[in-house]
C-alpha positions in Angstrom: -1.6 -11.4 16.1 0.0 -8.7 14.0 -1.4 -5.3 14.4 -0.4 -1.7 14.1 -1.8 1.7 15.1 -0.7 5.1 13.8 -1.3 8.6 15.3 -0.5 11.9 13.7 -1.7 14.4 11.1 -0.5 15.6 7.7 0.9 18.8 9.1 1.4 17.6 12.7 4.7 17.2 14.4 5.2 13.5 13.5 3.6 10.2 12.6 3.9 7.7 15.5 3.2 4.0 14.8 3.3 1.0 17.1 3.7 -2.4 15.4 2.9 -5.4 17.6 3.4 -9.1 16.8 6.8 -9.2 15.1 8.8 -12.1 16.7 12.1 -11.7 18.3 15.3 -12.3 16.4 14.6 -10.5 13.2 17.6 -8.4 12.2 16.3 -5.0 10.9 17.9 -3.6 7.7 17.6 0.1 8.4 18.9 1.0 4.9 16.1 -1.0 3.3 13.6 0.7 5.6 14.8 4.1 4.4 14.7 2.9 0.8 11.1 2.0 1.0 10.2 5.4 2.4 12.1 7.1 -0.5 10.2 5.0 -3.0 6.9 6.2 -1.6 8.0 9.8 -2.2 9.0 9.2 -5.8 7.0 9.0 -9.1 6.4 11.4 -11.9 3.5 13.8 -11.2 4.2 14.3 -7.4 3.7 17.6 -5.7 5.9 20.1 -3.8 5.8 18.3 -0.5 8.0 15.6 -1.9 10.8 18.2 -2.1 10.2 19.4 1.5 10.1 16.0 3.2 12.9 13.5 3.3 11.3 10.7 5.4 13.2 8.8 8.0 11.7 6.3 10.4 13.3 6.3 13.9 12.7 3.1 15.8 12.3 4.0 19.5 11.4 0.7 21.0 11.2 -3.1 20.3 14.6 -3.3 18.7 18.0 -3.7 20.5 21.3 -3.8 18.7 19.4 -3.9 15.4 17.4 -7.0 16.3 13.8 -7.3 17.3 13.1 -8.3 20.9 9.5 -9.5 20.5 8.1 -6.3 22.2 6.0 -3.8 20.3 8.0 -1.8 17.8 7.5 2.0 18.0 8.4 4.2 15.0 8.4 7.9 14.6 8.5 9.7 11.2 8.9 13.5 11.7 7.1 16.0 9.5 9.7 18.5 8.4 7.0 20.8 7.2 5.8 21.1 10.9 7.9 24.3 11.2 5.6 26.0 8.7 2.4 24.8 10.3 3.0 24.5 14.1 1.0 27.6 14.9 -1.9 26.6 12.7 -1.8 23.1 14.1 -1.1 24.1 17.7 -2.3 21.6 20.3 -2.8 24.0 23.2 -5.3 26.9 23.3 -8.1 27.9 20.9 -7.2 29.8 17.8 -7.7 33.6 18.1 -7.1 36.6 15.9 -4.2 37.5 18.1 -2.5 34.1 17.9 0.9 34.8 16.3 1.2 33.1 12.9 -2.4 31.9 12.9 -2.9 33.4 9.5 -4.6 30.4 7.8 -8.4 30.8 7.8 -10.7 27.9 8.5 -11.3 25.6 5.4 -15.1 25.8 4.7 -15.4 24.7 1.0 -15.4 20.9 0.8 -13.6 19.2 -2.1 -15.8 16.7 -4.1 -14.3 13.3 -3.7 -12.6 13.9 -0.4 -13.5 13.4 3.2 -14.3 17.1 3.7 -18.1 17.2 3.8 -18.8 13.8 5.4 -16.0 14.3 7.9 -17.1 17.6 9.3 -20.7 16.4 9.6 -19.7 13.1 11.3 -17.3 14.8 13.8 -19.2 18.1 14.2 -16.4 20.4 13.1 -16.6 23.8 11.6 -13.1 23.8 10.1 -12.5 21.1 7.5 -8.8 21.1 8.3 -9.6 19.0 11.4 -10.5 16.0 9.2 -8.5 16.6 6.0 -5.2 16.6 7.9 -5.8 13.0 9.2 -7.3 11.8 5.9 -4.3 12.9 4.0 -2.2 10.2 2.3 0.8 11.6 4.4 -0.4 8.9 6.9 0.8 6.2 4.4 4.4 7.0 5.2 3.8 5.1 8.5 2.3 2.2 6.6 5.3 1.9 4.4 7.6 1.9 7.4 5.6 -0.9 9.0 5.4 -2.7 5.6 9.2 -2.5 5.3 9.6 -4.4 8.5 7.0 -7.0 7.4 8.8 -7.4 4.1 12.0 -8.2 6.0 10.2 -10.8 8.1 8.6 -12.4 5.0 12.0 -12.3 3.2 13.3 -14.6 5.9 10.6 -17.0 4.9 11.6 -16.8 1.2 8.8 -14.5 0.2 9.5 -11.5 -2.1 7.1 -8.6 -3.0 7.3 -6.2 -6.0 4.9 -3.9 -7.8 4.5 -2.2 -11.2 2.3 0.4 -12.8 -0.4 -1.0 -15.2 -1.9 2.2 -16.4 -2.1 6.0 -16.0 -5.3 7.2 -17.5 -5.5 6.0 -21.1 -1.8 4.9 -21.2 -1.6 1.2 -20.4 0.6 -1.8 -20.7 -2.4 -4.0 -21.5 -2.9 -7.3 -19.8 -0.8 -7.2 -16.5 -0.8 -11.0 -16.3 1.6 -11.0 -19.3 4.1 -9.3 -17.0 6.3 -11.7 -15.0 7.9 -11.3 -11.6 11.3 -11.2 -13.4 10.0 -8.4 -15.7 9.3 -6.3 -12.7 12.7 -7.0 -11.1 14.2 -5.8 -14.4 12.6 -2.3 -14.2 15.5 0.2 -14.1 16.1 1.9 -10.8 15.7 5.3 -12.4 12.3 4.6 -13.9 10.1 7.5 -12.9 6.8 5.5 -13.1 8.0 1.9 -12.3 6.6 0.6 -15.6 7.9 -2.5 -17.3 7.6 -0.9 -20.8 9.7 2.2 -21.4 7.6 3.3 -24.4 4.4 3.1 -22.4 6.1 4.9 -19.5 6.7 7.9 -21.9 3.0 7.8 -22.9 2.1 7.8 -19.2 4.3 10.9 -18.6 2.6 12.7 -21.5 -0.8 12.0 -20.0 0.4 13.4 -16.6 1.8 16.5 -18.3 -1.4 17.2 -20.2 -3.4 16.7 -17.1 -1.3 19.0 -15.0 -1.5 21.7 -17.8 -5.3 21.4 -17.6 -5.3 21.9 -13.8 -6.7 18.4 -13.4 -5.6 15.1 -11.8 -5.4 11.5 -13.2 -5.5 8.1 -11.7 -4.5 4.6 -12.8 -3.7 1.1 -11.5 -0.8 -0.8 -10.1 -0.2 -4.6 -9.6 1.5 -6.2 -6.6 3.2 -9.6 -7.3 4.4 -11.9 -4.5 6.6 -14.9 -5.1 7.5 -17.7 -2.7 4.3 -18.0 -0.7 3.7 -21.5 0.6 0.5 -23.2 -0.1 -2.0 -22.9 2.7 -2.0 -19.3 4.0 -5.4 -18.0 4.8 -8.6 -20.1 5.3 -11.9 -20.9 3.8 -13.7 -21.8 7.1 -14.9 -18.3 8.0 -15.7 -15.2 5.9 -13.2 -12.9 7.7 -10.3 -15.4 7.4 -10.3 -15.5 3.6 -7.1 -14.0 2.4 -8.5 -12.4 -0.7 -11.0 -10.5 1.4 -8.3 -9.4 3.9 -6.1 -8.2 1.0 -9.0 -6.4 -0.6 -9.8 -4.5 2.6 -6.1 -3.6 3.1 -5.7 -2.2 -0.3 -9.1 -0.4 -0.3 -8.0 1.3 2.9 -5.4 3.2 1.0 -6.4 6.7 0.1 -8.1 7.0 -3.3 -8.2 3.3 -4.0 -11.7 2.5 -5.4 -11.3 -1.1 -6.6 -9.2 -4.3 -6.1 -8.7 -7.2 -8.4 -7.1 -10.7 -7.7 -5.6 -12.3 -10.7 -7.6 -11.3 -13.8 -10.0 -9.4 -11.5 -13.2 -8.1 -13.0 -12.6 -10.1 -16.2 -13.9 -13.2 -14.5 -17.4 -11.9 -15.1 -16.9 -11.9 -18.9 -15.5 -15.3 -19.7 -16.7 -18.9 -19.3 -15.3 -21.2 -16.6 -13.3 -23.2 -19.1 -11.3 -20.0 -19.9 -11.0 -18.8 -16.3 -10.0 -21.7 -14.0 -6.3 -22.7 -13.9 -5.9 -26.4 -14.8 -3.8 -28.7 -12.4 -1.3 -30.9 -14.2 1.6 -33.2 -13.4 4.8 -31.2 -12.7 6.6 -30.1 -15.8 9.6 -27.9 -15.3 10.3 -25.6 -12.4 7.8 -24.7 -9.7 7.5 -22.2 -6.9 6.1 -24.9 -4.6 8.3 -28.0 -4.9 6.6 -29.7 -2.0 3.5 -30.1 -4.1 4.7 -31.4 -7.4 2.0 -30.0 -9.8 2.0 -27.3 -12.4 -0.5 -24.7 -13.3 -0.2 -23.5 -17.0 -2.1 -20.3 -16.1 -2.6 -18.2 -13.0 -5.9 -16.4 -13.6 -6.8 -16.9 -10.0 -3.8 -14.8 -9.0 -2.4 -17.3 -6.5 -5.6 -17.6 -4.3 -8.4 -20.1 -4.4 -11.2 -20.0 -1.8 -9.2 -17.5 0.2 -6.1 -19.7 0.5 -2.8 -19.3 -1.2 -2.2 -22.1 -3.8 1.6 -21.7 -4.3 1.4 -19.6 -7.5 2.5 -16.0 -7.6 0.0 -13.8 -5.7 -1.2 -11.0 -8.0 -3.3 -8.2 -6.6 -4.3 -5.0 -8.6 -5.3 -1.7 -7.0 -7.4 0.9 -8.9 -6.8 4.5 -7.9 -9.1 7.4 -8.7 -7.8 10.8 -9.5 -6.8 12.8 -6.5 -9.6 15.1 -5.2 -7.7 18.4 -5.1 -7.8 20.1 -8.5 -5.9 23.3 -9.3 -9.0 24.2 -11.4 -11.5 23.3 -8.7 -14.9 21.8 -9.1 -18.0 23.5 -7.8 -18.8 23.2 -4.2 -20.6 25.3 -1.5 -19.3 27.3 1.4 -20.5 25.5 4.5 -21.0 28.9 6.3 -23.4 30.3 3.7 -24.4 27.2 1.6 -23.7 29.4 -1.5 -22.0 28.0 -4.5 -18.2 28.4 -4.3 -15.2 26.7 -5.9 -13.8 23.8 -3.8 -10.8 24.5 -1.6 -7.3 24.0 -3.0 -4.8 22.1 -0.9 -1.2 21.3 -1.8 -1.5 18.1 -3.9 -0.2 15.8 -6.7 -1.3 15.5 -10.3 -0.7 11.8 -10.1 0.4 9.5 -7.3 -0.2 6.0 -8.7 3.5 5.1 -8.4 3.5 6.0 -4.7 0.2 4.1 -4.3 2.0 1.0 -5.6 4.6 1.2 -2.9 1.9 1.6 -0.3 0.1 -1.3 -1.9 3.3 -3.5 -1.4 3.4 -2.5 2.2 -0.3 -3.3 2.9 0.1 -6.7 1.1 3.2 -7.4 3.2 1.3 -6.6 6.4 -1.5 -8.9 5.6 0.8 -11.7 4.5 3.0 -11.4 7.5 -0.1 -11.8 9.7 -1.2 -14.8 7.7 2.3 -16.4 8.0 2.3 -15.8 11.7 -1.1 -17.5 12.0 0.1 -20.5 10.1 3.7 -20.9 11.4 3.3 -18.9 14.6 6.1 -18.7 17.2 7.7 -16.1 19.4 11.1 -16.1 17.7 12.4 -16.3 14.2 14.1 -19.7 14.7 10.8 -21.2 16.0 8.9 -19.8 13.0 11.5 -21.0 10.4 11.5 -24.5 12.1 7.7 -24.6 11.9 7.7 -23.6 8.2 10.4 -26.2 7.4 8.5 -28.9 9.2 5.3 -28.0 7.3 7.1 -28.2 3.9 8.8 -31.4 4.7 5.6 -33.1 5.9 3.8 -31.8 2.8 6.5 -33.1 0.5 6.4 -36.5 2.1 2.7 -36.7 1.5 3.2 -36.3 -2.3 6.3 -38.4 -2.5 6.1 -41.4 -4.8 8.6 -44.2 -5.2 
C-alpha cells in the first residue's frame, strides 16, 4: 500500500512528510524533484510568500546513494519565513504580553469561505491561527514533493503526467478535450499561466489584474492529462476501489477545489448516450495500448470506464474557487463580541489556479502510483517491471489473430 502523512504548519519550522510503499531500486532525480517544487510556486497572480520561500525537499531516510531502499521515505521542506514567525508560533510556553516578539494578536474574525469558523468550533480554540496555519495551502508543497517521487516511479512504467489551465474566471480556452497531450507538452517553459493558447493566456492575465485592482480574488479550472496507462488499473468490484472515485477524492482534498470532472465531466448530464459513449472500433492507426488492438475515436469518458482505466489518456479536471482572503474583506463577526466586523486579512494570492494544477498532477500521480502497485505489486522495481511486461504480453497474446 502507498501512503503518506505530513506534519507541519504554514508558518512552522518545516513540513515533514513520510512516504511509505515506494519499492526499492527507484533512482531519484533530485533535480526533477526541485523543478516540481518551483513549478508549484509559479503562476501569474501569486502573492509575496513566493518571493520569500525557495522550496527544497531534503530526503532524510529511505534513499541511499540516490536509490530507494524500500523503507519509508522521509522528506523535510523548511519554511524560510519561520524566522519571522518563530515567536508567534513558539511550541513551548503559553503566549504572554511579556513574550518577546509576540506582537501578533489572536485572529478572531473568521474569513467566509475558509476553515476559520468551523475549525475553531470543532477544536475548541479561541485563536483562529491554530486552524488556519494547518489549513493553509502551504501544506501542498509536501504533496508536490511526494508526487514528484510518484511521477518518477510511474515514469519507469511508461506513464507521463501533464496539466494545463482551462480557464481563469471568464477567460477560457473552451472545450479542454480539444487539447491534446502534445499540445500541453508544447507550452513554452516561460508561460506564466501554463495555457495552451497564448492569446487566451493574455486574457487570463487581464482578468487577474482587474481582480487584484478590485481587492478581490478569482478562481478557475485546470486539467490533468495522463498518457501511457495500461488497461486495468482500478476496479469495479467495490465502491472504494473505483479509480474515478479515488481521483475525485484526491483532487477535492486540495485546498479550494470544489468540483472534479472526468473526461467531459458535468456535460454528461446534458447529452444523450449516443453522443457521450466512446465507440470501440477495430484498430486504425496508432494506439496508446497496443496489447489491445482497438481504437476509440473519442475519449469523452476521460480514460476511465466503471472505475477502471481503459488505455486512453486519463483526463481529470479540477475546479477551483476564488481564494478566501480578500484585500477588501467581506463582512464577518468578531468571535469575542459577535459584532459585525470585516473578515481578517492574511497574506494571500489573487489567483493560484496554475499552482493548483501542479498540485493536481501530484495528487493524480499518488493515486495512480498506488493503483499501479496494487496491479503489478512487488518489492523492487525489477519485479514490478517484470510483472507489467508479463501482463502486457499475456494480454497481447489473448487478442492475437493469425
